The first five atom37 places (N, CA, C, CB, O) and aatype in JSON, in Angstrom:
{
  "aatype": [12, 2, 2, 3, 10, 18, 9, 14, 12, 7, 10, 11, 15, 3, 11, 6, 19, 9, 5, 7, 13, 7, 12, 11, 6, 13, 9, 10, 12, 7, 13, 4, 19, 0, 9, 15, 10, 9, 19, 7, 0, 10, 9, 17, 10, 9, 13, 15, 15, 15, 16, 19, 15, 10, 13, 16, 7, 10, 0, 9, 13, 10, 16, 7, 9, 10, 10, 13, 1, 11, 2, 6, 2, 16, 2, 5, 15, 13, 10, 3, 10, 9, 10, 8, 12, 19, 3, 18, 10, 11, 7, 19, 11, 8, 13, 11, 18, 19, 8, 10, 2, 6, 17, 6, 19],
  "atom_mask": [
    [1, 1, 1, 1, 1],
    [1, 1, 1, 1, 1],
    [1, 1, 1, 1, 1],
    [1, 1, 1, 1, 1],
    [1, 1, 1, 1, 1],
    [1, 1, 1, 1, 1],
    [1, 1, 1, 1, 1],
    [1, 1, 1, 1, 1],
    [1, 1, 1, 1, 1],
    [1, 1, 1, 0, 1],
    [1, 1, 1, 1, 1],
    [1, 1, 1, 1, 1],
    [1, 1, 1, 1, 1],
    [1, 1, 1, 1, 1],
    [1, 1, 1, 1, 1],
    [1, 1, 1, 1, 1],
    [1, 1, 1, 1, 1],
    [1, 1, 1, 1, 1],
    [1, 1, 1, 1, 1],
    [1, 1, 1, 0, 1],
    [1, 1, 1, 1, 1],
    [1, 1, 1, 0, 1],
    [1, 1, 1, 1, 1],
    [1, 1, 1, 1, 1],
    [1, 1, 1, 1, 1],
    [1, 1, 1, 1, 1],
    [1, 1, 1, 1, 1],
    [1, 1, 1, 1, 1],
    [1, 1, 1, 1, 1],
    [1, 1, 1, 0, 1],
    [1, 1, 1, 1, 1],
    [1, 1, 1, 1, 1],
    [1, 1, 1, 1, 1],
    [1, 1, 1, 1, 1],
    [1, 1, 1, 1, 1],
    [1, 1, 1, 1, 1],
    [1, 1, 1, 1, 1],
    [1, 1, 1, 1, 1],
    [1, 1, 1, 1, 1],
    [1, 1, 1, 0, 1],
    [1, 1, 1, 1, 1],
    [1, 1, 1, 1, 1],
    [1, 1, 1, 1, 1],
    [1, 1, 1, 1, 1],
    [1, 1, 1, 1, 1],
    [1, 1, 1, 1, 1],
    [1, 1, 1, 1, 1],
    [1, 1, 1, 1, 1],
    [1, 1, 1, 1, 1],
    [1, 1, 1, 1, 1],
    [1, 1, 1, 1, 1],
    [1, 1, 1, 1, 1],
    [1, 1, 1, 1, 1],
    [1, 1, 1, 1, 1],
    [1, 1, 1, 1, 1],
    [1, 1, 1, 1, 1],
    [1, 1, 1, 0, 1],
    [1, 1, 1, 1, 1],
    [1, 1, 1, 1, 1],
    [1, 1, 1, 1, 1],
    [1, 1, 1, 1, 1],
    [1, 1, 1, 1, 1],
    [1, 1, 1, 1, 1],
    [1, 1, 1, 0, 1],
    [1, 1, 1, 1, 1],
    [1, 1, 1, 1, 1],
    [1, 1, 1, 1, 1],
    [1, 1, 1, 1, 1],
    [1, 1, 1, 1, 1],
    [1, 1, 1, 1, 1],
    [1, 1, 1, 1, 1],
    [1, 1, 1, 1, 1],
    [1, 1, 1, 1, 1],
    [1, 1, 1, 1, 1],
    [1, 1, 1, 1, 1],
    [1, 1, 1, 1, 1],
    [1, 1, 1, 1, 1],
    [1, 1, 1, 1, 1],
    [1, 1, 1, 1, 1],
    [1, 1, 1, 1, 1],
    [1, 1, 1, 1, 1],
    [1, 1, 1, 1, 1],
    [1, 1, 1, 1, 1],
    [1, 1, 1, 1, 1],
    [1, 1, 1, 1, 1],
    [1, 1, 1, 1, 1],
    [1, 1, 1, 1, 1],
    [1, 1, 1, 1, 1],
    [1, 1, 1, 1, 1],
    [1, 1, 1, 1, 1],
    [1, 1, 1, 0, 1],
    [1, 1, 1, 1, 1],
    [1, 1, 1, 1, 1],
    [1, 1, 1, 1, 1],
    [1, 1, 1, 1, 1],
    [1, 1, 1, 1, 1],
    [1, 1, 1, 1, 1],
    [1, 1, 1, 1, 1],
    [1, 1, 1, 1, 1],
    [1, 1, 1, 1, 1],
    [1, 1, 1, 1, 1],
    [1, 1, 1, 1, 1],
    [1, 1, 1, 1, 1],
    [1, 1, 1, 1, 1],
    [1, 1, 1, 1, 1]
  ],
  "atom_positions": [
    [[73.62, 90.35, 126.43], [74.02, 90.95, 125.55], [73.8, 91.1, 124.47], [74.68, 90.85, 125.52], [72.67, 90.8, 124.08]],
    [[74.82, 91.66, 123.49], [73.96, 91.76, 122.12], [74.83, 91.29, 120.94], [73.45, 93.35, 121.79], [76.05, 91.42, 120.78]],
    [[73.77, 90.64, 120.06], [74.15, 89.88, 119.52], [74.14, 89.82, 117.76], [73.63, 89.09, 120.18], [74.16, 88.94, 116.89]],
    [[74.1, 91.17, 117.82], [73.62, 92.16, 116.69], [75.11, 91.85, 115.2], [73.6, 94.3, 117.63], [76.27, 92.24, 115.38]],
    [[74.78, 91.32, 114.26], [76.24, 91.34, 113.48], [75.92, 92.43, 112.02], [76.76, 89.38, 112.89], [74.82, 92.38, 111.46]],
    [[76.83, 93.19, 111.63], [76.7, 93.55, 110.69], [77.56, 93.4, 109.88], [76.41, 94.38, 110.76], [78.46, 92.66, 110.27]],
    [[77.67, 93.8, 108.88], [78.81, 94.13, 107.44], [79.42, 95.4, 107.15], [78.11, 93.95, 106.04], [78.94, 96.19, 106.34]],
    [[80.11, 95.53, 107.56], [81.11, 97.3, 108.04], [81.2, 98.09, 106.36], [83.57, 96.86, 108.84], [82.33, 97.97, 105.9]],
    [[80.54, 98.6, 105.73], [80.13, 99.44, 104.75], [81.66, 100.01, 103.87], [79.16, 100.69, 105.56], [82.45, 100.46, 104.71]],
    [[82.13, 100.07, 102.67], [83.31, 99.99, 102.55], [84.19, 99.0, 102.34], [0.0, 0.0, 0.0], [85.11, 98.97, 101.53]],
    [[83.83, 98.17, 103.15], [84.94, 96.92, 102.97], [85.36, 96.04, 101.71], [84.5, 95.92, 103.82], [84.78, 95.1, 101.16]],
    [[86.76, 96.76, 101.4], [87.43, 95.81, 100.17], [87.89, 94.43, 100.14], [88.53, 96.33, 99.77], [88.45, 93.93, 101.12]],
    [[87.71, 93.89, 99.22], [87.71, 92.46, 98.67], [89.16, 92.9, 98.46], [86.61, 91.87, 97.28], [89.94, 93.02, 99.41]],
    [[89.51, 93.17, 97.12], [90.97, 93.05, 96.5], [91.57, 94.39, 96.72], [91.02, 92.67, 94.86], [90.8, 95.33, 96.53]],
    [[92.89, 94.69, 97.12], [93.84, 95.8, 96.68], [93.71, 96.49, 95.55], [94.99, 95.4, 96.57], [94.04, 96.21, 94.4]],
    [[92.88, 98.01, 96.3], [93.18, 98.62, 94.58], [94.27, 99.3, 94.56], [92.08, 99.67, 93.89], [94.78, 99.79, 95.57]],
    [[94.9, 99.45, 92.94], [95.6, 100.4, 92.19], [95.43, 102.13, 92.79], [95.01, 100.18, 90.65], [96.31, 102.75, 93.38]],
    [[93.85, 102.72, 92.4], [93.59, 103.6, 92.23], [92.31, 103.6, 92.48], [94.0, 103.95, 91.34], [91.82, 102.64, 91.89]],
    [[91.34, 104.33, 93.19], [90.21, 104.49, 93.83], [89.18, 103.75, 92.95], [89.93, 105.96, 94.08], [88.61, 104.53, 92.2]],
    [[88.79, 102.55, 92.83], [87.61, 101.86, 92.33], [88.26, 100.95, 90.92], [0.0, 0.0, 0.0], [87.54, 100.36, 90.12]],
    [[89.41, 100.99, 90.86], [90.44, 100.48, 90.29], [91.15, 99.47, 90.42], [91.01, 101.07, 90.28], [92.31, 99.77, 90.14]],
    [[90.99, 97.73, 90.9], [92.0, 97.21, 91.56], [92.69, 96.41, 90.22], [0.0, 0.0, 0.0], [93.01, 97.24, 89.37]],
    [[92.93, 95.27, 89.9], [94.25, 94.73, 89.24], [93.2, 93.99, 87.64], [95.36, 93.19, 90.63], [93.44, 94.0, 86.43]],
    [[92.04, 93.42, 88.47], [90.52, 92.49, 87.49], [90.16, 93.9, 86.57], [88.55, 91.8, 88.87], [89.66, 93.52, 85.52]],
    [[90.24, 95.19, 86.63], [89.38, 95.86, 86.13], [90.23, 96.56, 85.42], [88.5, 96.47, 86.91], [89.83, 97.11, 84.4]],
    [[91.88, 96.71, 85.91], [92.81, 97.54, 85.08], [92.91, 96.22, 83.36], [94.74, 97.83, 86.29], [93.01, 96.44, 82.15]],
    [[92.84, 95.46, 83.87], [93.24, 94.05, 82.55], [91.98, 94.11, 81.83], [93.51, 92.07, 83.23], [91.9, 94.26, 80.61]],
    [[90.84, 93.98, 82.73], [89.56, 94.75, 81.66], [89.27, 95.52, 80.84], [88.87, 95.21, 81.94], [88.68, 95.47, 79.76]],
    [[90.05, 96.78, 81.83], [90.41, 97.7, 81.17], [91.19, 97.8, 79.74], [90.91, 98.16, 81.95], [90.68, 98.37, 78.77]],
    [[92.29, 97.29, 79.72], [93.55, 97.21, 78.57], [92.53, 96.68, 77.17], [0.0, 0.0, 0.0], [92.42, 97.23, 76.06]],
    [[91.58, 94.93, 77.91], [91.11, 94.73, 76.73], [90.19, 95.85, 76.13], [90.51, 93.54, 76.8], [90.32, 96.17, 74.95]],
    [[89.32, 96.4, 76.92], [88.48, 97.99, 76.44], [89.38, 99.0, 75.45], [88.15, 99.09, 78.03], [89.04, 99.66, 74.47]],
    [[90.71, 98.84, 76.12], [91.31, 99.84, 75.5], [91.57, 99.27, 73.51], [92.89, 100.12, 76.57], [91.51, 99.9, 72.45]],
    [[91.85, 97.87, 73.82], [92.61, 97.56, 72.89], [91.21, 97.21, 71.36], [93.7, 96.13, 73.6], [91.23, 97.32, 70.13]],
    [[90.14, 96.73, 72.47], [88.94, 97.06, 71.36], [88.63, 98.56, 71.09], [87.53, 96.43, 71.87], [88.13, 98.82, 70.0]],
    [[88.82, 99.42, 71.84], [88.27, 101.04, 70.71], [89.36, 101.28, 70.48], [87.44, 102.63, 71.3], [89.39, 102.49, 70.26]],
    [[90.55, 100.78, 70.36], [91.58, 101.16, 69.26], [91.7, 100.63, 67.4], [92.84, 100.61, 69.99], [92.14, 101.09, 66.35]],
    [[90.84, 99.11, 68.01], [90.79, 98.78, 66.23], [89.23, 99.08, 66.03], [91.26, 96.82, 65.62], [89.01, 98.95, 64.83]],
    [[88.08, 99.43, 66.69], [87.21, 99.66, 65.76], [87.54, 101.2, 65.95], [85.67, 99.05, 65.96], [86.46, 101.79, 65.82]],
    [[88.49, 102.06, 66.19], [88.52, 103.23, 66.13], [89.52, 103.39, 64.61], [0.0, 0.0, 0.0], [89.71, 104.32, 63.83]],
    [[90.06, 101.87, 64.71], [90.97, 101.87, 63.16], [90.33, 101.64, 62.13], [92.03, 100.87, 62.95], [90.69, 102.0, 61.01]],
    [[89.36, 101.04, 62.38], [88.35, 100.58, 61.3], [87.86, 101.43, 60.82], [87.38, 99.83, 61.59], [88.19, 101.79, 59.69]],
    [[86.74, 102.14, 61.65], [85.87, 103.7, 60.85], [87.2, 104.21, 60.46], [84.78, 105.14, 62.07], [87.04, 104.13, 59.24]],
    [[88.17, 104.59, 60.58], [89.3, 105.44, 60.55], [89.26, 105.04, 58.26], [91.1, 104.63, 62.02], [89.0, 105.81, 57.34]],
    [[89.56, 103.86, 58.27], [90.05, 103.12, 57.2], [88.62, 103.02, 55.98], [90.64, 101.5, 57.91], [88.65, 103.16, 54.76]],
    [[87.41, 102.71, 56.92], [86.32, 102.85, 56.25], [85.82, 104.19, 55.98], [85.46, 102.19, 56.82], [85.45, 104.55, 54.87]],
    [[85.82, 104.74, 56.75], [84.98, 106.24, 56.32], [86.6, 107.89, 55.93], [83.55, 106.8, 58.5], [86.49, 109.04, 55.51]],
    [[87.48, 107.29, 56.24], [88.96, 108.2, 56.48], [88.6, 109.5, 57.2], [89.79, 108.7, 54.9], [88.92, 110.63, 56.82]],
    [[87.63, 109.1, 58.68], [87.42, 110.51, 59.35], [87.71, 110.2, 60.78], [85.84, 111.19, 59.16], [87.22, 109.42, 61.6]],
    [[88.69, 111.09, 60.78], [89.65, 110.57, 62.12], [88.7, 111.19, 63.4], [91.58, 111.39, 62.13], [88.67, 110.76, 64.55]],
    [[87.81, 112.52, 62.74], [86.85, 112.91, 64.32], [86.12, 111.4, 64.5], [85.27, 114.51, 64.1], [86.31, 110.68, 65.48]],
    [[85.29, 111.09, 63.4], [84.83, 110.02, 64.06], [85.19, 108.8, 64.66], [84.28, 109.76, 63.56], [84.55, 108.07, 65.41]],
    [[86.28, 108.71, 64.23], [86.68, 107.39, 65.05], [87.5, 107.45, 66.34], [87.49, 106.52, 64.17], [87.69, 106.64, 67.25]],
    [[87.97, 108.87, 66.06], [88.14, 109.52, 67.99], [87.17, 109.12, 68.7], [88.03, 111.28, 68.38], [87.13, 108.02, 69.26]],
    [[85.8, 110.46, 68.75], [84.83, 109.82, 69.29], [84.07, 108.47, 69.39], [84.3, 110.38, 69.06], [83.42, 108.17, 70.39]],
    [[84.17, 107.67, 68.32], [83.92, 106.48, 68.57], [84.91, 105.58, 70.04], [84.13, 105.93, 67.1], [84.39, 105.22, 71.09]],
    [[86.49, 105.4, 69.63], [86.94, 105.33, 70.65], [87.17, 105.71, 72.08], [0.0, 0.0, 0.0], [87.6, 105.11, 73.06]],
    [[86.66, 107.14, 71.82], [86.94, 107.22, 73.02], [85.4, 107.16, 74.2], [87.83, 108.57, 73.01], [85.21, 107.07, 75.41]],
    [[84.56, 107.29, 72.94], [82.75, 106.21, 73.57], [82.78, 105.16, 73.88], [81.52, 105.82, 72.63], [81.71, 104.81, 74.38]],
    [[83.87, 104.01, 73.82], [83.78, 102.76, 73.73], [85.11, 102.69, 75.2], [84.1, 102.08, 71.92], [84.93, 101.92, 76.15]],
    [[86.08, 103.43, 75.12], [86.74, 103.91, 76.82], [86.03, 103.95, 77.59], [87.33, 105.15, 77.16], [85.65, 103.06, 78.34]],
    [[85.49, 105.85, 77.45], [84.59, 105.89, 78.46], [83.53, 105.02, 79.16], [84.13, 106.63, 78.17], [83.4, 104.99, 80.39]],
    [[82.66, 104.17, 78.14], [81.27, 102.85, 78.72], [82.21, 102.05, 78.96], [79.88, 102.02, 77.54], [81.82, 101.11, 79.65]],
    [[83.51, 101.99, 78.64], [84.42, 100.46, 80.09], [84.39, 101.17, 80.96], [0.0, 0.0, 0.0], [83.66, 100.79, 81.87]],
    [[84.99, 102.29, 81.13], [85.28, 102.94, 82.99], [83.65, 103.01, 83.48], [86.22, 105.12, 83.14], [83.59, 102.01, 84.19]],
    [[82.67, 103.46, 83.5], [81.67, 103.63, 83.39], [80.48, 101.83, 83.97], [81.81, 104.29, 81.84], [79.4, 101.76, 84.55]],
    [[81.45, 100.7, 83.41], [80.73, 99.72, 83.32], [81.78, 98.56, 84.46], [80.48, 99.37, 81.57], [81.47, 97.52, 85.06]],
    [[83.23, 99.43, 84.34], [84.11, 98.16, 85.64], [85.17, 99.29, 86.75], [85.72, 96.6, 84.41], [86.32, 99.06, 87.11]],
    [[84.5, 100.21, 87.02], [85.06, 101.15, 88.59], [84.06, 100.79, 89.68], [84.99, 103.13, 88.47], [82.84, 100.91, 89.61]],
    [[84.41, 100.57, 90.17], [83.64, 99.83, 91.62], [83.48, 101.45, 92.3], [84.94, 98.36, 92.86], [84.15, 102.48, 92.32]],
    [[82.25, 100.98, 92.78], [81.46, 102.16, 93.55], [82.41, 102.31, 94.65], [79.8, 101.83, 94.12], [83.16, 101.33, 94.6]],
    [[82.72, 103.12, 95.66], [83.48, 103.28, 96.73], [83.01, 102.55, 98.18], [83.57, 104.69, 96.84], [83.64, 101.89, 99.01]],
    [[81.44, 103.03, 98.1], [80.2, 102.19, 99.45], [79.75, 101.36, 99.21], [78.97, 102.7, 99.98], [78.98, 100.93, 100.07]],
    [[79.87, 100.66, 98.06], [79.38, 99.16, 97.87], [79.97, 97.95, 97.39], [78.52, 99.17, 97.15], [79.54, 96.81, 97.55]],
    [[81.28, 98.41, 96.64], [82.02, 98.18, 96.36], [81.45, 96.82, 95.15], [82.8, 98.17, 97.52], [81.79, 95.65, 95.31]],
    [[80.83, 97.15, 94.32], [80.3, 96.93, 93.57], [80.39, 97.56, 91.87], [79.45, 97.03, 94.25], [80.23, 98.77, 91.74]],
    [[80.58, 96.94, 90.92], [80.31, 97.79, 90.02], [79.15, 97.95, 89.4], [81.01, 97.67, 89.28], [78.18, 97.63, 90.09]],
    [[78.88, 98.45, 88.05], [77.43, 98.25, 86.97], [77.47, 97.35, 86.67], [77.1, 98.91, 85.75], [76.41, 96.72, 86.67]],
    [[78.66, 96.69, 86.21], [78.43, 95.45, 85.64], [78.44, 94.11, 86.41], [79.28, 95.36, 84.71], [78.01, 92.97, 86.25]],
    [[79.02, 94.67, 87.15], [78.61, 92.97, 88.93], [76.7, 93.51, 89.33], [80.38, 93.6, 91.76], [76.03, 92.64, 89.89]],
    [[76.1, 94.66, 89.07], [75.01, 94.36, 89.35], [74.15, 94.32, 87.94], [74.6, 95.23, 90.39], [72.93, 94.15, 87.87]],
    [[74.74, 94.46, 87.22], [73.73, 93.79, 85.7], [73.67, 91.88, 85.98], [74.99, 94.22, 83.58], [72.81, 91.01, 86.05]],
    [[75.26, 92.0, 86.06], [75.0, 90.16, 86.25], [74.28, 89.65, 87.61], [76.64, 89.26, 86.31], [73.77, 88.53, 87.67]],
    [[74.3, 90.74, 88.89], [73.07, 89.86, 90.15], [72.29, 90.12, 89.49], [72.65, 90.28, 91.81], [71.44, 89.3, 89.83]],
    [[71.77, 90.79, 88.55], [70.5, 90.68, 88.12], [70.3, 89.84, 87.07], [70.03, 91.79, 87.84], [69.1, 89.61, 86.89]],
    [[70.93, 89.37, 86.4], [70.28, 87.99, 85.48], [70.22, 86.8, 86.33], [71.27, 87.49, 84.09], [69.38, 85.9, 86.27]],
    [[71.58, 86.93, 87.44], [71.18, 85.37, 88.08], [70.22, 85.39, 89.2], [72.5, 84.58, 88.72], [70.06, 84.38, 89.9]],
    [[69.53, 86.57, 89.42], [68.57, 86.45, 90.17], [67.48, 86.24, 88.94], [68.42, 87.65, 91.22], [67.04, 85.09, 89.01]],
    [[67.06, 86.77, 88.14], [65.91, 86.36, 87.07], [65.83, 85.24, 86.47], [65.84, 87.07, 86.06], [64.83, 84.84, 85.87]],
    [[66.83, 84.7, 86.57], [67.28, 83.2, 85.94], [67.07, 82.11, 87.17], [69.12, 83.19, 85.39], [66.95, 80.88, 87.11]],
    [[67.07, 83.02, 88.34], [66.51, 81.95, 89.64], [64.9, 81.68, 89.6], [0.0, 0.0, 0.0], [64.16, 80.71, 89.79]],
    [[64.76, 83.01, 89.26], [63.13, 83.06, 89.58], [62.21, 81.77, 88.58], [62.49, 84.9, 89.06], [62.66, 81.36, 87.51]],
    [[60.86, 81.26, 89.2], [59.93, 80.03, 88.89], [59.33, 81.21, 88.43], [59.19, 78.83, 90.04], [59.32, 82.3, 89.01]],
    [[58.7, 80.86, 87.06], [57.29, 81.73, 86.95], [56.22, 80.31, 86.47], [57.41, 83.32, 85.42], [56.2, 79.48, 85.56]],
    [[55.74, 80.49, 87.16], [53.9, 79.6, 87.49], [52.92, 79.78, 86.88], [53.09, 79.86, 88.7], [52.14, 80.4, 87.6]],
    [[52.4, 79.55, 85.69], [50.77, 79.91, 85.24], [49.98, 79.81, 86.27], [50.08, 78.98, 84.15], [49.81, 79.25, 87.36]],
    [[49.59, 80.53, 85.55], [48.35, 80.39, 86.56], [46.63, 80.0, 85.7], [48.27, 82.17, 87.46], [46.16, 80.53, 84.69]],
    [[46.17, 79.12, 86.41], [45.09, 78.47, 85.4], [43.87, 78.53, 86.83], [45.64, 76.45, 84.55], [43.82, 77.86, 87.86]],
    [[42.89, 79.76, 86.27], [42.05, 79.66, 86.83], [40.49, 78.63, 87.09], [42.09, 80.55, 86.6], [39.51, 78.87, 86.38]],
    [[40.44, 77.83, 87.86], [39.16, 76.75, 87.71], [38.05, 76.69, 88.59], [39.6, 75.4, 87.8], [38.03, 76.62, 89.81]],
    [[37.36, 76.73, 87.96], [36.01, 76.97, 89.43], [35.97, 75.57, 89.95], [33.99, 77.49, 88.88], [36.08, 74.44, 89.47]],
    [[35.7, 76.27, 91.5], [36.25, 75.22, 92.07], [35.23, 74.48, 92.59], [37.19, 75.53, 92.96], [35.52, 73.55, 93.35]],
    [[34.09, 74.71, 92.35], [32.75, 74.22, 92.55], [32.04, 73.1, 91.62], [31.96, 75.36, 92.5], [31.01, 72.48, 91.88]],
    [[32.92, 72.99, 90.37], [32.71, 72.52, 89.17], [33.51, 71.18, 89.4], [33.15, 73.51, 87.99], [33.4, 70.31, 88.53]],
    [[34.38, 70.93, 90.6], [35.63, 69.67, 90.68], [34.78, 68.77, 90.82], [36.86, 69.59, 91.93], [35.13, 67.6, 90.93]]
  ]
}
């Protein structure tokens, strides 16, 4: 009897509204849009340059898309991968190595 277990690729844990974006990602993108509008407005008020404020707001918005969009194969976003790496690095124990001469003990 074959008892091999496998996890199917592309299994979605949440319902997606569009590909890569569920409700959680849309809420995060809403915050990202609000932040980009606020920063763009502040830059426009300070420098009076609509071009710089437009590109700054657009850069913040596109960075949010890159961070929050889930991959269709792994069902993880770039932010999820960064959080996994941080959790791993917090869990790794570091031990100092002290070289002792074993014959002098």
